[in-house]
LUMNUFI-123713 format. One record per atom (N, C-alpha, C): residue number from 1; residue in three letters; atom name; z, y, x. Coordinates in steps of 0.05 Angstrom, whole numbers, plus 5000, padded with zeros to 4 digits. Example, Ala and Ser with C-alpha at 12.3 -4.5 7.8 and 13.67 -1.06 7.14 Angstrom:
2
<i: 1, aa: ALA, at: N, pz: 5156, py: 4886, px: 5264>
<i: 1, aa: ALA, at: CA, pz: 5156, py: 4910, px: 5246>
<i: 1, aa: ALA, at: C, pz: 5156, py: 4934, px: 5264>
<i: 2, aa: SER, at: N, pz: 5142, py: 4955, px: 5257>
<i: 2, aa: SER, at: CA, pz: 5143, py: 4979, px: 5273>
<i: 2, aa: SER, at: C, pz: 5157, py: 5001, px: 5258>
***
This chain:
108
<i: 1, aa: GLU, at: N, pz: 5110, py: 5575, px: 9174>
<i: 1, aa: GLU, at: CA, pz: 5096, py: 5550, px: 9168>
<i: 1, aa: GLU, at: C, pz: 5068, py: 5550, px: 9179>
<i: 2, aa: GLY, at: N, pz: 5054, py: 5572, px: 9176>
<i: 2, aa: GLY, at: CA, pz: 5026, py: 5573, px: 9185>
<i: 2, aa: GLY, at: C, pz: 5024, py: 5569, px: 9215>
<i: 3, aa: ILE, at: N, pz: 5043, py: 5579, px: 9230>
<i: 3, aa: ILE, at: CA, pz: 5043, py: 5576, px: 9259>
<i: 3, aa: ILE, at: C, pz: 5045, py: 5546, px: 9266>
<i: 4, aa: PHE, at: N, pz: 5063, py: 5532, px: 9252>
<i: 4, aa: PHE, at: CA, pz: 5067, py: 5504, px: 9258>
<i: 4, aa: PHE, at: C, pz: 5044, py: 5486, px: 9249>
<i: 5, aa: LYS, at: N, pz: 5026, py: 5497, px: 9234>
<i: 5, aa: LYS, at: CA, pz: 5001, py: 5483, px: 9227>
<i: 5, aa: LYS, at: C, pz: 4980, py: 5490, px: 9248>
<i: 6, aa: ALA, at: N, pz: 4980, py: 5515, px: 9256>
<i: 6, aa: ALA, at: CA, pz: 4959, py: 5525, px: 9275>
<i: 6, aa: ALA, at: C, pz: 4963, py: 5514, px: 9303>
<i: 7, aa: ILE, at: N, pz: 4988, py: 5513, px: 9312>
<i: 7, aa: ILE, at: CA, pz: 4992, py: 5503, px: 9340>
<i: 7, aa: ILE, at: C, pz: 4982, py: 5475, px: 9344>
<i: 8, aa: PRO, at: N, pz: 4989, py: 5456, px: 9326>
<i: 8, aa: PRO, at: CA, pz: 4978, py: 5428, px: 9330>
<i: 8, aa: PRO, at: C, pz: 4948, py: 5427, px: 9328>
<i: 9, aa: GLU, at: N, pz: 4936, py: 5444, px: 9311>
<i: 9, aa: GLU, at: CA, pz: 4907, py: 5445, px: 9309>
<i: 9, aa: GLU, at: C, pz: 4894, py: 5454, px: 9336>
<i: 10, aa: LYS, at: N, pz: 4905, py: 5476, px: 9347>
<i: 10, aa: LYS, at: CA, pz: 4896, py: 5486, px: 9372>
<i: 10, aa: LYS, at: C, pz: 4901, py: 5466, px: 9395>
<i: 11, aa: HIS, at: N, pz: 4924, py: 5453, px: 9393>
<i: 11, aa: HIS, at: CA, pz: 4932, py: 5434, px: 9413>
<i: 11, aa: HIS, at: C, pz: 4912, py: 5410, px: 9413>
<i: 12, aa: ALA, at: N, pz: 4904, py: 5401, px: 9389>
<i: 12, aa: ALA, at: CA, pz: 4885, py: 5379, px: 9386>
<i: 12, aa: ALA, at: C, pz: 4858, py: 5388, px: 9398>
<i: 13, aa: GLU, at: N, pz: 4850, py: 5413, px: 9392>
<i: 13, aa: GLU, at: CA, pz: 4825, py: 5425, px: 9402>
<i: 13, aa: GLU, at: C, pz: 4826, py: 5426, px: 9433>
<i: 14, aa: LEU, at: N, pz: 4848, py: 5434, px: 9444>
<i: 14, aa: LEU, at: CA, pz: 4852, py: 5436, px: 9473>
<i: 14, aa: LEU, at: C, pz: 4849, py: 5408, px: 9485>
<i: 15, aa: THR, at: N, pz: 4862, py: 5388, px: 9473>
<i: 15, aa: THR, at: CA, pz: 4861, py: 5361, px: 9483>
<i: 15, aa: THR, at: C, pz: 4833, py: 5350, px: 9484>
<i: 16, aa: LYS, at: N, pz: 4818, py: 5356, px: 9462>
<i: 16, aa: LYS, at: CA, pz: 4791, py: 5347, px: 9460>
<i: 16, aa: LYS, at: C, pz: 4773, py: 5361, px: 9481>
<i: 17, aa: THR, at: N, pz: 4778, py: 5387, px: 9484>
<i: 17, aa: THR, at: CA, pz: 4762, py: 5402, px: 9503>
<i: 17, aa: THR, at: C, pz: 4766, py: 5392, px: 9532>
<i: 18, aa: ILE, at: N, pz: 4791, py: 5386, px: 9539>
<i: 18, aa: ILE, at: CA, pz: 4797, py: 5376, px: 9566>
<i: 18, aa: ILE, at: C, pz: 4786, py: 5347, px: 9569>
<i: 19, aa: SER, at: N, pz: 4789, py: 5330, px: 9549>
<i: 19, aa: SER, at: CA, pz: 4780, py: 5303, px: 9552>
<i: 19, aa: SER, at: C, pz: 4749, py: 5302, px: 9553>
<i: 20, aa: SER, at: N, pz: 4736, py: 5322, px: 9542>
<i: 20, aa: SER, at: CA, pz: 4706, py: 5322, px: 9544>
<i: 20, aa: SER, at: C, pz: 4697, py: 5339, px: 9568>
<i: 21, aa: LYS, at: N, pz: 4717, py: 5346, px: 9585>
<i: 21, aa: LYS, at: CA, pz: 4712, py: 5360, px: 9611>
<i: 21, aa: LYS, at: C, pz: 4698, py: 5387, px: 9608>
<i: 22, aa: GLN, at: N, pz: 4704, py: 5401, px: 9586>
<i: 22, aa: GLN, at: CA, pz: 4694, py: 5428, px: 9582>
<i: 22, aa: GLN, at: C, pz: 4715, py: 5448, px: 9592>
<i: 23, aa: LEU, at: N, pz: 4720, py: 5448, px: 9618>
<i: 23, aa: LEU, at: CA, pz: 4743, py: 5463, px: 9628>
<i: 23, aa: LEU, at: C, pz: 4739, py: 5493, px: 9627>
<i: 24, aa: ALA, at: N, pz: 4715, py: 5502, px: 9625>
<i: 24, aa: ALA, at: CA, pz: 4710, py: 5531, px: 9623>
<i: 24, aa: ALA, at: C, pz: 4721, py: 5542, px: 9597>
<i: 25, aa: ASP, at: N, pz: 4724, py: 5525, px: 9577>
<i: 25, aa: ASP, at: CA, pz: 4734, py: 5534, px: 9550>
<i: 25, aa: ASP, at: C, pz: 4764, py: 5532, px: 9547>
<i: 26, aa: VAL, at: N, pz: 4778, py: 5522, px: 9568>
<i: 26, aa: VAL, at: CA, pz: 4806, py: 5516, px: 9566>
<i: 26, aa: VAL, at: C, pz: 4823, py: 5542, px: 9561>
<i: 27, aa: HIS, at: N, pz: 4816, py: 5563, px: 9576>
<i: 27, aa: HIS, at: CA, pz: 4834, py: 5587, px: 9575>
<i: 27, aa: HIS, at: C, pz: 4834, py: 5599, px: 9547>
<i: 28, aa: HIS, at: N, pz: 4812, py: 5600, px: 9533>
<i: 28, aa: HIS, at: CA, pz: 4812, py: 5612, px: 9506>
<i: 28, aa: HIS, at: C, pz: 4832, py: 5598, px: 9488>
<i: 29, aa: ILE, at: N, pz: 4832, py: 5571, px: 9488>
<i: 29, aa: ILE, at: CA, pz: 4850, py: 5556, px: 9471>
<i: 29, aa: ILE, at: C, pz: 4879, py: 5557, px: 9480>
<i: 30, aa: ALA, at: N, pz: 4883, py: 5556, px: 9507>
<i: 30, aa: ALA, at: CA, pz: 4910, py: 5557, px: 9518>
<i: 30, aa: ALA, at: C, pz: 4923, py: 5584, px: 9510>
<i: 31, aa: PHE, at: N, pz: 4908, py: 5606, px: 9512>
<i: 31, aa: PHE, at: CA, pz: 4919, py: 5632, px: 9506>
<i: 31, aa: PHE, at: C, pz: 4923, py: 5635, px: 9476>
<i: 32, aa: ALA, at: N, pz: 4907, py: 5622, px: 9460>
<i: 32, aa: ALA, at: CA, pz: 4911, py: 5623, px: 9431>
<i: 32, aa: ALA, at: C, pz: 4938, py: 5609, px: 9424>
<i: 33, aa: ILE, at: N, pz: 4944, py: 5587, px: 9437>
<i: 33, aa: ILE, at: CA, pz: 4969, py: 5573, px: 9433>
<i: 33, aa: ILE, at: C, pz: 4992, py: 5591, px: 9442>
<i: 34, aa: ARG, at: N, pz: 4989, py: 5603, px: 9465>
<i: 34, aa: ARG, at: CA, pz: 5009, py: 5622, px: 9475>
<i: 34, aa: ARG, at: C, pz: 5015, py: 5644, px: 9455>
<i: 35, aa: ASP, at: N, pz: 4993, py: 5656, px: 9444>
<i: 35, aa: ASP, at: CA, pz: 4997, py: 5678, px: 9425>
<i: 35, aa: ASP, at: C, pz: 5011, py: 5669, px: 9400>
<i: 36, aa: LEU, at: N, pz: 5004, py: 5645, px: 9390>
<i: 36, aa: LEU, at: CA, pz: 5018, py: 5634, px: 9367>
<i: 36, aa: LEU, at: C, pz: 5047, py: 5630, px: 9373>
<i: 37, aa: ALA, at: N, pz: 5053, py: 5618, px: 9396>
<i: 37, aa: ALA, at: CA, pz: 5081, py: 5613, px: 9403>
<i: 37, aa: ALA, at: C, pz: 5097, py: 5639, px: 9406>
<i: 38, aa: ASN, at: N, pz: 5084, py: 5660, px: 9416>
<i: 38, aa: ASN, at: CA, pz: 5097, py: 5685, px: 9420>
<i: 38, aa: ASN, at: C, pz: 5109, py: 5697, px: 9394>
<i: 39, aa: ALA, at: N, pz: 5098, py: 5689, px: 9371>
<i: 39, aa: ALA, at: CA, pz: 5108, py: 5699, px: 9345>
<i: 39, aa: ALA, at: C, pz: 5133, py: 5684, px: 9336>
<i: 40, aa: LEU, at: N, pz: 5140, py: 5662, px: 9350>
<i: 40, aa: LEU, at: CA, pz: 5162, py: 5645, px: 9340>
<i: 40, aa: LEU, at: C, pz: 5190, py: 5655, px: 9345>
<i: 41, aa: PRO, at: N, pz: 5196, py: 5667, px: 9368>
<i: 41, aa: PRO, at: CA, pz: 5224, py: 5676, px: 9372>
<i: 41, aa: PRO, at: C, pz: 5235, py: 5694, px: 9350>
<i: 42, aa: ALA, at: N, pz: 5217, py: 5711, px: 9339>
<i: 42, aa: ALA, at: CA, pz: 5226, py: 5729, px: 9317>
<i: 42, aa: ALA, at: C, pz: 5233, py: 5713, px: 9292>
<i: 43, aa: LYS, at: N, pz: 5223, py: 5689, px: 9289>
<i: 43, aa: LYS, at: CA, pz: 5227, py: 5673, px: 9265>
<i: 43, aa: LYS, at: C, pz: 5250, py: 5652, px: 9269>
<i: 44, aa: ALA, at: N, pz: 5260, py: 5650, px: 9294>
<i: 44, aa: ALA, at: CA, pz: 5281, py: 5630, px: 9300>
<i: 44, aa: ALA, at: C, pz: 5308, py: 5638, px: 9289>
<i: 45, aa: ALA, at: N, pz: 5324, py: 5618, px: 9283>
<i: 45, aa: ALA, at: CA, pz: 5351, py: 5623, px: 9274>
<i: 45, aa: ALA, at: C, pz: 5366, py: 5636, px: 9298>
<i: 46, aa: ALA, at: N, pz: 5385, py: 5653, px: 9292>
<i: 46, aa: ALA, at: CA, pz: 5399, py: 5667, px: 9313>
<i: 46, aa: ALA, at: C, pz: 5410, py: 5649, px: 9335>
<i: 47, aa: ASP, at: N, pz: 5421, py: 5626, px: 9328>
<i: 47, aa: ASP, at: CA, pz: 5433, py: 5608, px: 9347>
<i: 47, aa: ASP, at: C, pz: 5412, py: 5593, px: 9364>
<i: 48, aa: LYS, at: N, pz: 5387, py: 5595, px: 9356>
<i: 48, aa: LYS, at: CA, pz: 5365, py: 5581, px: 9371>
<i: 48, aa: LYS, at: C, pz: 5347, py: 5600, px: 9386>
<i: 49, aa: LYS, at: N, pz: 5351, py: 5626, px: 9380>
<i: 49, aa: LYS, at: CA, pz: 5332, py: 5647, px: 9391>
<i: 49, aa: LYS, at: C, pz: 5328, py: 5645, px: 9421>
<i: 50, aa: MET, at: N, pz: 5350, py: 5643, px: 9436>
<i: 50, aa: MET, at: CA, pz: 5348, py: 5642, px: 9465>
<i: 50, aa: MET, at: C, pz: 5333, py: 5617, px: 9475>
<i: 51, aa: GLN, at: N, pz: 5338, py: 5594, px: 9462>
<i: 51, aa: GLN, at: CA, pz: 5324, py: 5569, px: 9470>
<i: 51, aa: GLN, at: C, pz: 5294, py: 5572, px: 9464>
<i: 52, aa: VAL, at: N, pz: 5288, py: 5583, px: 9440>
<i: 52, aa: VAL, at: CA, pz: 5260, py: 5586, px: 9432>
<i: 52, aa: VAL, at: C, pz: 5246, py: 5605, px: 9451>
<i: 53, aa: GLU, at: N, pz: 5259, py: 5627, px: 9458>
<i: 53, aa: GLU, at: CA, pz: 5247, py: 5646, px: 9477>
<i: 53, aa: GLU, at: C, pz: 5241, py: 5633, px: 9504>
<i: 54, aa: GLY, at: N, pz: 5259, py: 5616, px: 9513>
<i: 54, aa: GLY, at: CA, pz: 5255, py: 5601, px: 9538>
<i: 54, aa: GLY, at: C, pz: 5231, py: 5583, px: 9536>
<i: 55, aa: THR, at: N, pz: 5229, py: 5568, px: 9514>
<i: 55, aa: THR, at: CA, pz: 5206, py: 5550, px: 9510>
<i: 55, aa: THR, at: C, pz: 5180, py: 5565, px: 9509>
<i: 56, aa: VAL, at: N, pz: 5180, py: 5588, px: 9495>
<i: 56, aa: VAL, at: CA, pz: 5156, py: 5604, px: 9492>
<i: 56, aa: VAL, at: C, pz: 5147, py: 5615, px: 9519>
<i: 57, aa: LYS, at: N, pz: 5167, py: 5623, px: 9535>
<i: 57, aa: LYS, at: CA, pz: 5161, py: 5633, px: 9563>
<i: 57, aa: LYS, at: C, pz: 5147, py: 5611, px: 9579>
<i: 58, aa: ASN, at: N, pz: 5158, py: 5586, px: 9576>
<i: 58, aa: ASN, at: CA, pz: 5146, py: 5564, px: 9591>
<i: 58, aa: ASN, at: C, pz: 5118, py: 5558, px: 9581>
<i: 59, aa: ILE, at: N, pz: 5113, py: 5561, px: 9555>
<i: 59, aa: ILE, at: CA, pz: 5086, py: 5557, px: 9544>
<i: 59, aa: ILE, at: C, pz: 5067, py: 5578, px: 9555>
<i: 60, aa: ALA, at: N, pz: 5077, py: 5603, px: 9556>
<i: 60, aa: ALA, at: CA, pz: 5060, py: 5625, px: 9567>
<i: 60, aa: ALA, at: C, pz: 5052, py: 5619, px: 9596>
<i: 61, aa: LYS, at: N, pz: 5072, py: 5609, px: 9612>
<i: 61, aa: LYS, at: CA, pz: 5067, py: 5603, px: 9640>
<i: 61, aa: LYS, at: C, pz: 5047, py: 5580, px: 9642>
<i: 62, aa: LEU, at: N, pz: 5050, py: 5560, px: 9625>
<i: 62, aa: LEU, at: CA, pz: 5031, py: 5538, px: 9625>
<i: 62, aa: LEU, at: C, pz: 5003, py: 5546, px: 9616>
<i: 63, aa: ALA, at: N, pz: 5001, py: 5565, px: 9598>
<i: 63, aa: ALA, at: CA, pz: 4975, py: 5575, px: 9590>
<i: 63, aa: ALA, at: C, pz: 4961, py: 5587, px: 9615>
<i: 64, aa: GLU, at: N, pz: 4976, py: 5602, px: 9631>
<i: 64, aa: GLU, at: CA, pz: 4965, py: 5613, px: 9656>
<i: 64, aa: GLU, at: C, pz: 4956, py: 5590, px: 9675>
<i: 65, aa: ASP, at: N, pz: 4973, py: 5569, px: 9677>
<i: 65, aa: ASP, at: CA, pz: 4967, py: 5546, px: 9694>
<i: 65, aa: ASP, at: C, pz: 4942, py: 5532, px: 9684>
<i: 66, aa: LEU, at: N, pz: 4940, py: 5529, px: 9658>
<i: 66, aa: LEU, at: CA, pz: 4916, py: 5516, px: 9646>
<i: 66, aa: LEU, at: C, pz: 4891, py: 5532, px: 9652>
<i: 67, aa: ASP, at: N, pz: 4894, py: 5559, px: 9649>
<i: 67, aa: ASP, at: CA, pz: 4872, py: 5577, px: 9655>
<i: 67, aa: ASP, at: C, pz: 4863, py: 5573, px: 9684>
<i: 68, aa: ALA, at: N, pz: 4882, py: 5573, px: 9702>
<i: 68, aa: ALA, at: CA, pz: 4876, py: 5571, px: 9731>
<i: 68, aa: ALA, at: C, pz: 4863, py: 5544, px: 9738>
<i: 69, aa: SER, at: N, pz: 4875, py: 5522, px: 9727>
<i: 69, aa: SER, at: CA, pz: 4864, py: 5495, px: 9734>
<i: 69, aa: SER, at: C, pz: 4837, py: 5491, px: 9720>
<i: 70, aa: GLY, at: N, pz: 4834, py: 5502, px: 9696>
<i: 70, aa: GLY, at: CA, pz: 4808, py: 5500, px: 9683>
<i: 70, aa: GLY, at: C, pz: 4786, py: 5516, px: 9697>
<i: 71, aa: ASP, at: N, pz: 4793, py: 5540, px: 9706>
<i: 71, aa: ASP, at: CA, pz: 4774, py: 5557, px: 9721>
<i: 71, aa: ASP, at: C, pz: 4766, py: 5544, px: 9747>
<i: 72, aa: ALA, at: N, pz: 4786, py: 5529, px: 9759>
<i: 72, aa: ALA, at: CA, pz: 4780, py: 5516, px: 9785>
<i: 72, aa: ALA, at: C, pz: 4765, py: 5490, px: 9780>
<i: 73, aa: ASN, at: N, pz: 4760, py: 5483, px: 9755>
<i: 73, aa: ASN, at: CA, pz: 4746, py: 5458, px: 9748>
<i: 73, aa: ASN, at: C, pz: 4761, py: 5434, px: 9758>
<i: 74, aa: ASP, at: N, pz: 4787, py: 5435, px: 9758>
<i: 74, aa: ASP, at: CA, pz: 4804, py: 5414, px: 9768>
<i: 74, aa: ASP, at: C, pz: 4814, py: 5397, px: 9744>
<i: 75, aa: GLN, at: N, pz: 4799, py: 5376, px: 9738>
<i: 75, aa: GLN, at: CA, pz: 4804, py: 5359, px: 9715>
<i: 75, aa: GLN, at: C, pz: 4832, py: 5347, px: 9716>
<i: 76, aa: ALA, at: N, pz: 4840, py: 5335, px: 9738>
<i: 76, aa: ALA, at: CA, pz: 4866, py: 5322, px: 9740>
<i: 76, aa: ALA, at: C, pz: 4889, py: 5341, px: 9736>
<i: 77, aa: LYS, at: N, pz: 4888, py: 5364, px: 9748>
<i: 77, aa: LYS, at: CA, pz: 4909, py: 5384, px: 9746>
<i: 77, aa: LYS, at: C, pz: 4910, py: 5395, px: 9717>
<i: 78, aa: THR, at: N, pz: 4887, py: 5399, px: 9705>
<i: 78, aa: THR, at: CA, pz: 4886, py: 5408, px: 9677>
<i: 78, aa: THR, at: C, pz: 4898, py: 5388, px: 9659>
<i: 79, aa: GLU, at: N, pz: 4892, py: 5362, px: 9663>
<i: 79, aa: GLU, at: CA, pz: 4905, py: 5341, px: 9647>
<i: 79, aa: GLU, at: C, pz: 4935, py: 5340, px: 9651>
<i: 80, aa: ALA, at: N, pz: 4944, py: 5344, px: 9675>
<i: 80, aa: ALA, at: CA, pz: 4973, py: 5345, px: 9681>
<i: 80, aa: ALA, at: C, pz: 4986, py: 5368, px: 9667>
<i: 81, aa: ASN, at: N, pz: 4973, py: 5392, px: 9667>
<i: 81, aa: ASN, at: CA, pz: 4984, py: 5415, px: 9653>
<i: 81, aa: ASN, at: C, pz: 4984, py: 5410, px: 9623>
<i: 82, aa: LEU, at: N, pz: 4964, py: 5397, px: 9612>
<i: 82, aa: LEU, at: CA, pz: 4964, py: 5390, px: 9584>
<i: 82, aa: LEU, at: C, pz: 4987, py: 5372, px: 9576>
<i: 83, aa: LYS, at: N, pz: 4994, py: 5353, px: 9593>
<i: 83, aa: LYS, at: CA, pz: 5017, py: 5335, px: 9588>
<i: 83, aa: LYS, at: C, pz: 5043, py: 5351, px: 9587>
<i: 84, aa: LYS, at: N, pz: 5046, py: 5371, px: 9605>
<i: 84, aa: LYS, at: CA, pz: 5069, py: 5388, px: 9604>
<i: 84, aa: LYS, at: C, pz: 5070, py: 5404, px: 9578>
<i: 85, aa: LEU, at: N, pz: 5047, py: 5414, px: 9569>
<i: 85, aa: LEU, at: CA, pz: 5045, py: 5429, px: 9545>
<i: 85, aa: LEU, at: C, pz: 5052, py: 5411, px: 9521>
<i: 86, aa: ASP, at: N, pz: 5043, py: 5386, px: 9521>
<i: 86, aa: ASP, at: CA, pz: 5050, py: 5367, px: 9500>
<i: 86, aa: ASP, at: C, pz: 5080, py: 5367, px: 9496>
<i: 87, aa: GLY, at: N, pz: 5095, py: 5364, px: 9518>
<i: 87, aa: GLY, at: CA, pz: 5124, py: 5363, px: 9517>
<i: 87, aa: GLY, at: C, pz: 5136, py: 5388, px: 9506>
<i: 88, aa: LEU, at: N, pz: 5126, py: 5411, px: 9515>
<i: 88, aa: LEU, at: CA, pz: 5137, py: 5437, px: 9506>
<i: 88, aa: LEU, at: C, pz: 5133, py: 5441, px: 9476>
<i: 89, aa: ILE, at: N, pz: 5110, py: 5432, px: 9466>
<i: 89, aa: ILE, at: CA, pz: 5104, py: 5435, px: 9437>
<i: 89, aa: ILE, at: C, pz: 5123, py: 5418, px: 9421>
<i: 90, aa: LYS, at: N, pz: 5130, py: 5394, px: 9432>
<i: 90, aa: LYS, at: CA, pz: 5149, py: 5377, px: 9418>
<i: 90, aa: LYS, at: C, pz: 5177, py: 5391, px: 9418>
<i: 91, aa: VAL, at: N, pz: 5184, py: 5403, px: 9440>
<i: 91, aa: VAL, at: CA, pz: 5210, py: 5417, px: 9442>
<i: 91, aa: VAL, at: C, pz: 5211, py: 5440, px: 9422>
<i: 92, aa: LEU, at: N, pz: 5189, py: 5455, px: 9420>
<i: 92, aa: LEU, at: CA, pz: 5188, py: 5477, px: 9401>
<i: 92, aa: LEU, at: C, pz: 5191, py: 5467, px: 9373>
<i: 93, aa: HIS, at: N, pz: 5178, py: 5446, px: 9365>
<i: 93, aa: HIS, at: CA, pz: 5181, py: 5435, px: 9339>
<i: 93, aa: HIS, at: C, pz: 5210, py: 5427, px: 9334>
<i: 94, aa: ALA, at: N, pz: 5223, py: 5414, px: 9354>
<i: 94, aa: ALA, at: CA, pz: 5250, py: 5405, px: 9351>
<i: 94, aa: ALA, at: C, pz: 5269, py: 5429, px: 9347>
<i: 95, aa: GLN, at: N, pz: 5264, py: 5451, px: 9362>
<i: 95, aa: GLN, at: CA, pz: 5281, py: 5475, px: 9360>
<i: 95, aa: GLN, at: C, pz: 5280, py: 5487, px: 9332>
<i: 96, aa: PHE, at: N, pz: 5258, py: 5482, px: 9318>
<i: 96, aa: PHE, at: CA, pz: 5256, py: 5492, px: 9290>
<i: 96, aa: PHE, at: C, pz: 5262, py: 5470, px: 9270>
<i: 97, aa: GLY, at: N, pz: 5271, py: 5447, px: 9280>
<i: 97, aa: GLY, at: CA, pz: 5277, py: 5425, px: 9262>
<i: 97, aa: GLY, at: C, pz: 5253, py: 5413, px: 9247>
<i: 98, aa: LYS, at: N, pz: 5230, py: 5415, px: 9260>
<i: 98, aa: LYS, at: CA, pz: 5206, py: 5404, px: 9248>
<i: 98, aa: LYS, at: C, pz: 5197, py: 5379, px: 9263>
<i: 99, aa: LYS, at: N, pz: 5185, py: 5361, px: 9248>
<i: 99, aa: LYS, at: CA, pz: 5174, py: 5337, px: 9260>
<i: 99, aa: LYS, at: C, pz: 5145, py: 5344, px: 9269>
<i: 100, aa: VAL, at: N, pz: 5137, py: 5334, px: 9292>
<i: 100, aa: VAL, at: CA, pz: 5109, py: 5337, px: 9300>
<i: 100, aa: VAL, at: C, pz: 5094, py: 5318, px: 9281>
<i: 101, aa: ASP, at: N, pz: 5073, py: 5328, px: 9269>
<i: 101, aa: ASP, at: CA, pz: 5057, py: 5313, px: 9250>
<i: 101, aa: ASP, at: C, pz: 5046, py: 5287, px: 9264>
<i: 102, aa: GLU, at: N, pz: 5054, py: 5265, px: 9253>
<i: 102, aa: GLU, at: CA, pz: 5046, py: 5239, px: 9265>
<i: 102, aa: GLU, at: C, pz: 5015, py: 5236, px: 9266>
<i: 103, aa: ALA, at: N, pz: 5002, py: 5247, px: 9246>
<i: 103, aa: ALA, at: CA, pz: 4973, py: 5245, px: 9245>
<i: 103, aa: ALA, at: C, pz: 4961, py: 5260, px: 9269>
<i: 104, aa: GLU, at: N, pz: 4973, py: 5282, px: 9276>
<i: 104, aa: GLU, at: CA, pz: 4963, py: 5298, px: 9299>
<i: 104, aa: GLU, at: C, pz: 4967, py: 5281, px: 9325>
<i: 105, aa: GLU, at: N, pz: 4990, py: 5268, px: 9326>
<i: 105, aa: GLU, at: CA, pz: 4996, py: 5252, px: 9350>
<i: 105, aa: GLU, at: C, pz: 4975, py: 5230, px: 9355>
<i: 106, aa: HIS, at: N, pz: 4966, py: 5218, px: 9333>
<i: 106, aa: HIS, at: CA, pz: 4948, py: 5196, px: 9336>
<i: 106, aa: HIS, at: C, pz: 4919, py: 5204, px: 9342>
<i: 107, aa: LYS, at: N, pz: 4913, py: 5230, px: 9340>
<i: 107, aa: LYS, at: CA, pz: 4886, py: 5239, px: 9346>
<i: 107, aa: LYS, at: C, pz: 4881, py: 5238, px: 9376>
<i: 108, aa: HIS, at: N, pz: 4902, py: 5239, px: 9392>
<i: 108, aa: HIS, at: CA, pz: 4898, py: 5241, px: 9421>
<i: 108, aa: HIS, at: C, pz: 4886, py: 5216, px: 9433>
***
C-alpha cells in the first residue's frame, strides 16, 4: 500500500518539477519512482508477476530516458517522456487492481 501512495506523490513532484522547467532535478525523482516500482514484482500475484516485471522494466528504461532528456535540458523530450511514464503508472495500478487516485490526476 505504501508504494502505491508514494509513486503518485513522486509522480506529482516530477510533473511539477518538469512543468517549472527544473530539469536538473528530474533524475533524482525519476530514479526514486524506478526504485519504488522495483519493489512491486515481489508483491504481485503469481499470475500477474510477468506483466508487472515488464511494466517495471519499462519504468526503469523511462527513468533513464528522463535522466538523459533532463540532463540535456530538453524540455519537450522530457515532457514526452513524462507522458509515457503517466501511462505506465496507470498500467501498474491496473495490474494491481488499484484505481489511480482521482485527486492525484487533477493536480496535473
